[in-house]
SEDRENGU-794508 format. One record per residue: x, y, z of N, C-alpha, C in turn; residue number from 1; residue in one letter. Coordinates in nm, 3 decimals. Layout:
BEGIN
BADO, X, Y, Z, X, Y, Z, X, Y, Z, NUM, A;
...
END
This chain:
BEGIN
BADO, 0.060, -1.334, -1.899, 0.077, -1.195, -1.862, 0.184, -1.135, -1.953, 1, X;
BADO, 0.149, -1.028, -2.019, 0.247, -0.963, -2.107, 0.324, -0.856, -2.030, 2, X;
BADO, 0.421, -0.798, -2.098, 0.506, -0.698, -2.031, 0.428, -0.573, -1.992, 3, X;
BADO, 0.330, -0.537, -2.073, 0.254, -0.417, -2.039, 0.167, -0.440, -1.915, 4, X;
BADO, 0.118, -0.563, -1.898, 0.042, -0.594, -1.776, 0.133, -0.589, -1.654, 5, X;
BADO, 0.260, -0.628, -1.673, 0.355, -0.617, -1.562, 0.376, -0.472, -1.523, 6, X;
BADO, 0.381, -0.384, -1.622, 0.394, -0.241, -1.592, 0.271, -0.189, -1.520, 7, X;
BADO, 0.156, -0.238, -1.561, 0.032, -0.195, -1.496, 0.029, -0.240, -1.349, 8, X;
BADO, 0.080, -0.358, -1.324, 0.088, -0.408, -1.187, 0.176, -0.317, -1.101, 9, X;
BADO, 0.292, -0.283, -1.152, 0.380, -0.192, -1.078, 0.317, -0.055, -1.065, 10, X;
BADO, 0.245, -0.012, -1.167, 0.179, 0.118, -1.162, 0.073, 0.125, -1.054, 11, X;
BADO, -0.005, 0.018, -1.038, -0.107, 0.019, -0.932, -0.041, 0.022, -0.795, 12, X;
BADO, 0.072, -0.048, -0.781, 0.144, -0.046, -0.653, 0.199, 0.093, -0.625, 13, X;
BADO, 0.248, 0.161, -0.728, 0.300, 0.296, -0.710, 0.189, 0.392, -0.668, 14, X;
BADO, 0.070, 0.377, -0.728, -0.043, 0.463, -0.689, -0.080, 0.438, -0.543, 15, X;
BADO, -0.082, 0.312, -0.502, -0.118, 0.279, -0.365, -0.016, 0.333, -0.266, 16, X;
BADO, 0.111, 0.320, -0.298, 0.215, 0.371, -0.208, 0.216, 0.523, -0.202, 17, X;
BADO, 0.181, 0.588, -0.313, 0.170, 0.734, -0.312, 0.060, 0.778, -0.215, 18, X;
BADO, -0.053, 0.707, -0.219, -0.163, 0.738, -0.129, -0.123, 0.713, 0.016, 19, X;
BADO, -0.048, 0.606, 0.038, 0.001, 0.577, 0.173, 0.089, 0.690, 0.224, 20, X;
BADO, 0.176, 0.743, 0.138, 0.262, 0.854, 0.176, 0.180, 0.980, 0.205, 21, X;
BADO, 0.075, 1.002, 0.127, -0.012, 1.119, 0.151, -0.084, 1.108, 0.285, 22, X;
BADO, -0.129, 0.990, 0.320, -0.197, 0.970, 0.448, -0.099, 0.992, 0.563, 23, X;
BADO, 0.024, 0.943, 0.548, 0.125, 0.966, 0.651, 0.152, 1.115, 0.667, 24, X;
BADO, 0.159, 1.188, 0.555, 0.182, 1.332, 0.561, 0.066, 1.403, 0.632, 25, X;
BADO, -0.057, 1.358, 0.604, -0.174, 1.416, 0.672, -0.169, 1.387, 0.822, 26, X;
BADO, -0.127, 1.267, 0.858, -0.114, 1.234, 1.000, -0.012, 1.324, 1.069, 27, X;
BADO, 0.101, 1.345, 1.003, 0.205, 1.431, 1.060, 0.156, 1.576, 1.072, 28, X;
BADO, 0.086, 1.621, 0.970, 0.038, 1.760, 0.970, -0.066, 1.783, 1.079, 29, X;
BADO, -0.141, 1.680, 1.115, -0.247, 1.693, 1.214, -0.210, 1.636, 1.351, 30, X;
BADO, -0.082, 1.619, 1.376, -0.037, 1.559, 1.502, -0.075, 1.641, 1.624, 31, X;
BADO, -0.099, 1.769, 1.607, -0.135, 1.855, 1.720, -0.277, 1.912, 1.706, 32, X;
BADO, -0.357, 1.857, 1.616, -0.492, 1.908, 1.593, -0.585, 1.858, 1.703, 33, X;
BADO, -0.637, 1.954, 1.781, -0.721, 1.918, 1.895, -0.870, 1.923, 1.864, 34, X;
BADO, -0.907, 1.988, 1.755, -1.050, 1.991, 1.721, -1.064, 1.984, 1.569, 35, X;
BADO, -1.157, 1.900, 1.524, -1.185, 1.882, 1.382, -1.328, 1.923, 1.354, 36, X;
BADO, -1.365, 1.921, 1.229, -1.502, 1.958, 1.192, -1.604, 1.861, 1.251, 37, X;
BADO, -1.563, 1.736, 1.268, -1.654, 1.636, 1.327, -1.654, 1.642, 1.480, 38, X;
BADO, -1.566, 1.724, 1.536, -1.557, 1.737, 1.681, -1.454, 1.644, 1.738, 39, X;
BADO, -1.384, 1.688, 1.837, -1.281, 1.604, 1.900, -1.148, 1.615, 1.829, 40, X;
BADO, -1.052, 1.541, 1.881, -0.917, 1.542, 1.827, -0.911, 1.463, 1.696, 41, X;
BADO, -0.812, 1.496, 1.615, -0.786, 1.422, 1.491, -0.749, 1.278, 1.525, 42, X;
BADO, -0.791, 1.185, 1.444, -0.755, 1.044, 1.462, -0.660, 1.002, 1.350, 43, X;
BADO, -0.555, 0.932, 1.387, -0.458, 0.880, 1.290, -0.531, 0.792, 1.189, 44, X;
BADO, -0.485, 0.797, 1.064, -0.546, 0.717, 0.959, -0.448, 0.615, 0.905, 45, X;
BADO, -0.501, 0.503, 0.858, -0.423, 0.395, 0.798, -0.478, 0.364, 0.661, 46, X;
BADO, -0.392, 0.324, 0.569, -0.435, 0.281, 0.437, -0.441, 0.129, 0.437, 47, X;
BADO, -0.551, 0.074, 0.386, -0.567, -0.071, 0.376, -0.560, -0.108, 0.228, 48, X;
BADO, -0.463, -0.194, 0.194, -0.447, -0.240, 0.056, -0.524, -0.370, 0.036, 49, X;
BADO, -0.564, -0.394, -0.089, -0.627, -0.521, -0.126, -0.581, -0.558, -0.266, 50, X;
BADO, -0.575, -0.687, -0.292, -0.531, -0.735, -0.423, -0.641, -0.718, -0.526, 51, X;
BADO, -0.602, -0.681, -0.647, -0.697, -0.677, -0.758, -0.729, -0.819, -0.802, 52, X;
BADO, -0.838, -0.835, -0.875, -0.871, -0.966, -0.929, -0.763, -1.009, -1.026, 53, X;
BADO, -0.729, -1.134, -1.021, -0.622, -1.186, -1.104, -0.665, -1.215, -1.246, 54, X;
BADO, -0.567, -1.247, -1.327, -0.588, -1.283, -1.467, -0.607, -1.434, -1.474, 55, X;
BADO, -0.725, -1.483, -1.511, -0.749, -1.627, -1.514, -0.654, -1.701, -1.608, 56, X;
BADO, -0.621, -1.640, -1.719, -0.530, -1.705, -1.814, -0.392, -1.725, -1.751, 57, X;
BADO, -0.345, -1.624, -1.679, -0.216, -1.635, -1.611, -0.219, -1.745, -1.505, 58, X;
BADO, -0.327, -1.749, -1.427, -0.338, -1.850, -1.322, -0.339, -1.991, -1.383, 59, X;
BADO, -0.412, -2.011, -1.493, -0.417, -2.143, -1.558, -0.280, -2.183, -1.610, 60, X;
BADO, -0.210, -2.089, -1.673, -0.076, -2.118, -1.726, 0.020, -2.151, -1.614, 61, X;
BADO, 0.013, -2.078, -1.504, 0.099, -2.104, -1.390, 0.069, -2.241, -1.328, 62, X;
BADO, -0.059, -2.277, -1.320, -0.096, -2.409, -1.270, -0.037, -2.520, -1.355, 63, X;
BADO, -0.048, -2.506, -1.487, 0.006, -2.608, -1.577, 0.156, -2.621, -1.560, 64, X;
BADO, 0.225, -2.509, -1.548, 0.371, -2.512, -1.532, 0.411, -2.575, -1.399, 65, X;
BADO, 0.339, -2.544, -1.293, 0.375, -2.599, -1.162, 0.338, -2.747, -1.152, 66, X;
BADO, 0.231, -2.789, -1.220, 0.197, -2.931, -1.221, 0.307, -3.012, -1.287, 67, X;
BADO, 0.362, -2.963, -1.396, 0.472, -3.032, -1.463, 0.595, -3.034, -1.374, 68, X;
BADO, 0.620, -2.926, -1.304, 0.736, -2.917, -1.216, 0.720, -3.008, -1.095, 69, X;
BADO, 0.600, -3.016, -1.038, 0.580, -3.100, -0.920, 0.594, -3.248, -0.954, 70, X;
BADO, 0.565, -3.286, -1.077, 0.580, -3.426, -1.116, 0.727, -3.467, -1.117, 71, X;
BADO, 0.816, -3.372, -1.146, 0.959, -3.406, -1.153, 1.033, -3.379, -1.023, 72, X;
BADO, 0.991, -3.278, -0.946, 1.066, -3.240, -0.826, 0.994, -3.267, -0.695, 73, X;
BADO, 0.874, -3.316, -0.699, 0.793, -3.346, -0.580, 0.773, -3.223, -0.492, 74, X;
BADO, 0.763, -3.105, -0.553, 0.735, -2.983, -0.477, 0.584, -2.971, -0.458, 75, X;
BADO, 0.542, -2.887, -0.369, 0.399, -2.868, -0.346, 0.338, -2.786, -0.460, 76, X;
BADO, 0.223, -2.828, -0.513, 0.160, -2.751, -0.619, 0.097, -2.623, -0.563, 77, X;
BADO, 0.088, -2.521, -0.649, 0.027, -2.396, -0.607, -0.124, -2.404, -0.607, 78, X;
BADO, -0.181, -2.481, -0.698, -0.326, -2.498, -0.710, -0.400, -2.365, -0.718, 79, X;
BADO, -0.357, -2.279, -0.805, -0.427, -2.153, -0.826, -0.550, -2.180, -0.911, 80, X;
BADO, -0.659, -2.121, -0.873, -0.780, -2.136, -0.952, -0.788, -2.025, -1.054, 81, X;
BADO, -0.873, -2.042, -1.151, -0.887, -1.937, -1.252, -0.977, -1.825, -1.203, 82, X;
BADO, -1.008, -1.826, -1.074, -1.088, -1.717, -1.018, -1.003, -1.596, -0.987, 83, X;
BADO, -0.874, -1.605, -1.014, -0.791, -1.487, -0.997, -0.712, -1.482, -0.870, 84, X;
BADO, -0.655, -1.590, -0.825, -0.575, -1.588, -0.704, -0.444, -1.514, -0.728, 85, X;
BADO, -0.386, -1.531, -0.846, -0.262, -1.461, -0.878, -0.297, -1.317, -0.918, 86, X;
BADO, -0.283, -1.227, -0.825, -0.330, -1.090, -0.845, -0.231, -1.009, -0.929, 87, X;
BADO, -0.282, -0.933, -1.027, -0.194, -0.852, -1.109, -0.167, -0.714, -1.052, 88, X;
BADO, -0.216, -0.684, -0.936, -0.193, -0.551, -0.882, -0.258, -0.533, -0.747, 89, X;
BADO, -0.262, -0.409, -0.704, -0.316, -0.376, -0.573, -0.400, -0.250, -0.585, 90, X;
BADO, -0.495, -0.236, -0.495, -0.572, -0.112, -0.489, -0.596, -0.077, -0.342, 91, X;
BADO, -0.641, 0.044, -0.320, -0.667, 0.089, -0.183, -0.809, 0.048, -0.149, 92, X;
BADO, -0.821, -0.042, -0.054, -0.953, -0.089, -0.013, -1.023, 0.015, 0.074, 93, X;
BADO, -0.948, 0.079, 0.162, -1.008, 0.178, 0.251, -0.899, 0.259, 0.320, 94, X;
BADO, -0.938, 0.375, 0.366, -0.855, 0.453, 0.458, -0.935, 0.458, 0.587, 95, X;
BADO, -0.880, 0.392, 0.690, -0.954, 0.377, 0.815, -0.891, 0.460, 0.926, 96, X;
BADO, -0.975, 0.500, 1.020, -0.927, 0.576, 1.135, -0.878, 0.481, 1.244, 97, X;
BADO, -0.774, 0.522, 1.311, -0.720, 0.447, 1.424, -0.818, 0.460, 1.541, 98, X;
BADO, -0.838, 0.350, 1.611, -0.933, 0.353, 1.723, -0.866, 0.383, 1.857, 99, X;
BADO, -0.738, 0.412, 1.855, -0.666, 0.444, 1.978, -0.724, 0.572, 2.039, 100, X;
BADO, -0.751, 0.572, 2.169, -0.805, 0.694, 2.230, -0.702, 0.806, 2.229, 101, X;
BADO, -0.747, 0.930, 2.224, -0.653, 1.043, 2.222, -0.577, 1.054, 2.354, 102, X;
BADO, -0.460, 1.118, 2.346, -0.379, 1.145, 2.465, -0.437, 1.268, 2.535, 103, X;
BADO, -0.429, 1.270, 2.665, -0.478, 1.384, 2.743, -0.358, 1.460, 2.798, 104, X;
BADO, -0.362, 1.593, 2.777, -0.258, 1.681, 2.833, -0.326, 1.790, 2.915, 105, X;
BADO, -0.267, 1.820, 3.026, -0.321, 1.927, 3.110, -0.279, 2.062, 3.053, 106, X;
BADO, -0.378, 2.136, 3.007, -0.354, 2.269, 2.948, -0.482, 2.351, 2.966, 107, X;
BADO, -0.506, 2.402, 3.088, -0.633, 2.471, 3.114, -0.652, 2.599, 3.033, 108, X;
BADO, -0.546, 2.658, 2.979, -0.558, 2.780, 2.900, -0.599, 2.755, 2.755, 109, X;
BADO, -0.599, 2.632, 2.712, -0.636, 2.598, 2.574, -0.787, 2.608, 2.558, 110, X;
BADO, -0.835, 2.670, 2.449, -0.981, 2.682, 2.430, -1.050, 2.547, 2.411, 111, X;
BADO, -0.975, 2.442, 2.377, -1.035, 2.310, 2.360, -1.029, 2.226, 2.487, 112, X;
BADO, -0.983, 2.285, 2.596, -0.973, 2.212, 2.722, -1.112, 2.184, 2.777, 113, X;
BADO, -1.124, 2.067, 2.840, -1.250, 2.030, 2.904, -1.262, 2.098, 3.038, 114, X;
BADO, -1.369, 2.069, 3.109, -1.388, 2.131, 3.241, -1.279, 2.093, 3.341, 115, X;
BADO, -1.214, 1.980, 3.319, -1.107, 1.938, 3.408, -0.971, 1.996, 3.369, 116, X;
BADO, -0.965, 2.074, 3.258, -0.841, 2.138, 3.215, -0.757, 2.054, 3.121, 117, X;
BADO, -0.803, 1.934, 3.086, -0.727, 1.847, 2.996, -0.772, 1.864, 2.852, 118, X;
BADO, -0.676, 1.858, 2.760, -0.702, 1.870, 2.617, -0.670, 1.735, 2.552, 119, X;
BADO, -0.758, 1.692, 2.463, -0.737, 1.567, 2.390, -0.653, 1.594, 2.266, 120, X;
BADO, -0.538, 1.524, 2.256, -0.449, 1.535, 2.141, -0.447, 1.402, 2.068, 121, X;
BADO, -0.424, 1.404, 1.937, -0.417, 1.278, 1.862, -0.302, 1.191, 1.914, 122, X;
BADO, -0.323, 1.061, 1.914, -0.218, 0.968, 1.956, -0.134, 0.932, 1.834, 123, X;
BADO, -0.053, 1.028, 1.790, 0.032, 1.011, 1.673, 0.177, 1.019, 1.717, 124, X;
BADO, 0.252, 0.914, 1.688, 0.393, 0.908, 1.720, 0.471, 0.946, 1.593, 125, X;
BADO, 0.542, 1.057, 1.592, 0.615, 1.099, 1.472, 0.714, 0.994, 1.422, 126, X;
BADO, 0.775, 0.919, 1.512, 0.871, 0.816, 1.472, 0.801, 0.705, 1.391, 127, X;
BADO, 0.684, 0.664, 1.436, 0.606, 0.563, 1.363, 0.569, 0.615, 1.225, 128, X;
BADO, 0.529, 0.741, 1.219, 0.490, 0.798, 1.090, 0.609, 0.807, 0.994, 129, X;
BADO, 0.726, 0.841, 1.047, 0.845, 0.849, 0.962, 0.883, 0.711, 0.909, 130, X;
BADO, 0.871, 0.609, 0.993, 0.900, 0.473, 0.948, 0.800, 0.431, 0.840, 131, X;
BADO, 0.672, 0.464, 0.858, 0.572, 0.433, 0.756, 0.604, 0.506, 0.625, 132, X;
BADO, 0.645, 0.630, 0.636, 0.680, 0.708, 0.517, 0.802, 0.649, 0.447, 133, X;
BADO, 0.901, 0.606, 0.524, 1.019, 0.543, 0.464, 0.980, 0.414, 0.391, 134, X;
BADO, 0.890, 0.336, 0.450, 0.844, 0.213, 0.386, 0.771, 0.242, 0.256, 135, X;
BADO, 0.685, 0.343, 0.258, 0.611, 0.380, 0.137, 0.707, 0.432, 0.029, 136, X;
BADO, 0.805, 0.510, 0.070, 0.901, 0.564, -0.026, 0.985, 0.455, -0.089, 137, X;
BADO, 1.029, 0.360, -0.008, 1.111, 0.250, -0.062, 1.029, 0.159, -0.152, 138, X;
BADO, 0.905, 0.131, -0.114, 0.821, 0.046, -0.199, 0.793, 0.116, -0.332, 139, X;
BADO, 0.771, 0.248, -0.326, 0.748, 0.324, -0.448, 0.873, 0.318, -0.536, 140, X;
BADO, 0.990, 0.336, -0.476, 1.115, 0.330, -0.551, 1.140, 0.194, -0.613, 141, X;
BADO, 1.109, 0.087, -0.540, 1.129, -0.047, -0.594, 1.036, -0.072, -0.713, 142, X;
BADO, 0.913, -0.026, -0.703, 0.821, -0.043, -0.815, 0.864, 0.043, -0.934, 143, X;
BADO, 0.920, 0.159, -0.907, 0.973, 0.242, -1.015, 1.088, 0.172, -1.085, 144, X;
BADO, 1.174, 0.108, -1.007, 1.285, 0.031, -1.065, 1.232, -0.085, -1.148, 145, X;
BADO, 1.126, -0.148, -1.102, 1.066, -0.259, -1.177, 1.011, -0.210, -1.311, 146, X;
BADO, 0.950, -0.091, -1.311, 0.899, -0.034, -1.436, 1.015, -0.006, -1.531, 147, X;
BADO, 1.123, 0.048, -1.479, 1.240, 0.075, -1.564, 1.297, -0.055, -1.621, 148, X;
BADO, 1.303, -0.159, -1.541, 1.352, -0.288, -1.590, 1.259, -0.344, -1.697, 149, X;
BADO, 1.130, -0.330, -1.677, 1.032, -0.379, -1.775, 1.044, -0.301, -1.906, 150, X;
BADO, 1.068, -0.170, -1.894, 1.086, -0.089, -2.015, 1.210, -0.135, -2.092, 151, X;
BADO, 1.318, -0.165, -2.020, 1.439, -0.209, -2.089, 1.419, -0.347, -2.152, 152, X;
BADO, 1.336, -0.433, -2.090, 1.304, -0.562, -2.151, 1.228, -0.544, -2.282, 153, X;
BADO, 1.136, -0.450, -2.283, 1.058, -0.424, -2.404, 1.149, -0.370, -2.514, 154, X;
BADO, 1.238, -0.278, -2.479, 1.332, -0.223, -2.577, 1.423, -0.333, -2.630, 155, X;
BADO, 1.470, -0.420, -2.541, 1.555, -0.532, -2.585, 1.479, -0.626, -2.678, 156, X;
BADO, 1.354, -0.652, -2.647, 1.272, -0.738, -2.734, 1.253, -0.675, -2.871, 157, X;
BADO, 1.234, -0.544, -2.873, 1.219, -0.475, -3.001, 1.350, -0.476, -3.079, 158, X;
BADO, 1.462, -0.464, -3.009, 1.592, -0.470, -3.076, 1.617, -0.607, -3.137, 159, X;
BADO, 1.571, -0.711, -3.071, 1.587, -0.847, -3.125, 1.510, -0.862, -3.256, 160, X;
BADO, 1.391, -0.804, -3.261, 1.310, -0.817, -3.383, 1.370, -0.738, -3.499, 161, X;
BADO, 1.450, -0.635, -3.471, 1.513, -0.555, -3.577, 1.625, -0.632, -3.646, 162, X;
BADO, 1.694, -0.718, -3.573, 1.811, -0.786, -3.631, 1.776, -0.919, -3.693, 163, X;
END
């Protein structure tokens, strides 16, 4: 794995975390939405991440290095196959709707109220959404820091070749 592939790995993670933050923002914006185009209350959404296919060359090199290490230190081998177990990044597998039933509030004056006077509201907890947003923001920031560190490694490598 070269340095540019490491940047690409961090870049895919940053894209995924950006999408996670957008979904959290949509959940917060629709926390009081009682009717959607599909009918019924808005449902909270979740982002599902999945690993990208790994680099077979990287997995083979890592296997060789760990086999040599396990012979001297008796550690457990990783046994990565060249089918790509060592993933170079992440992607968004799906954005799924929460299956939690909506909350019912008694509000007979609301146009979306049922015959019993109850209105279905999304089961969205703002505190949970803020925690999810903080997690996405911190993960994005950490990956940004990793990109900056990788850039400085590349600059340092280029400086070495100049001297």
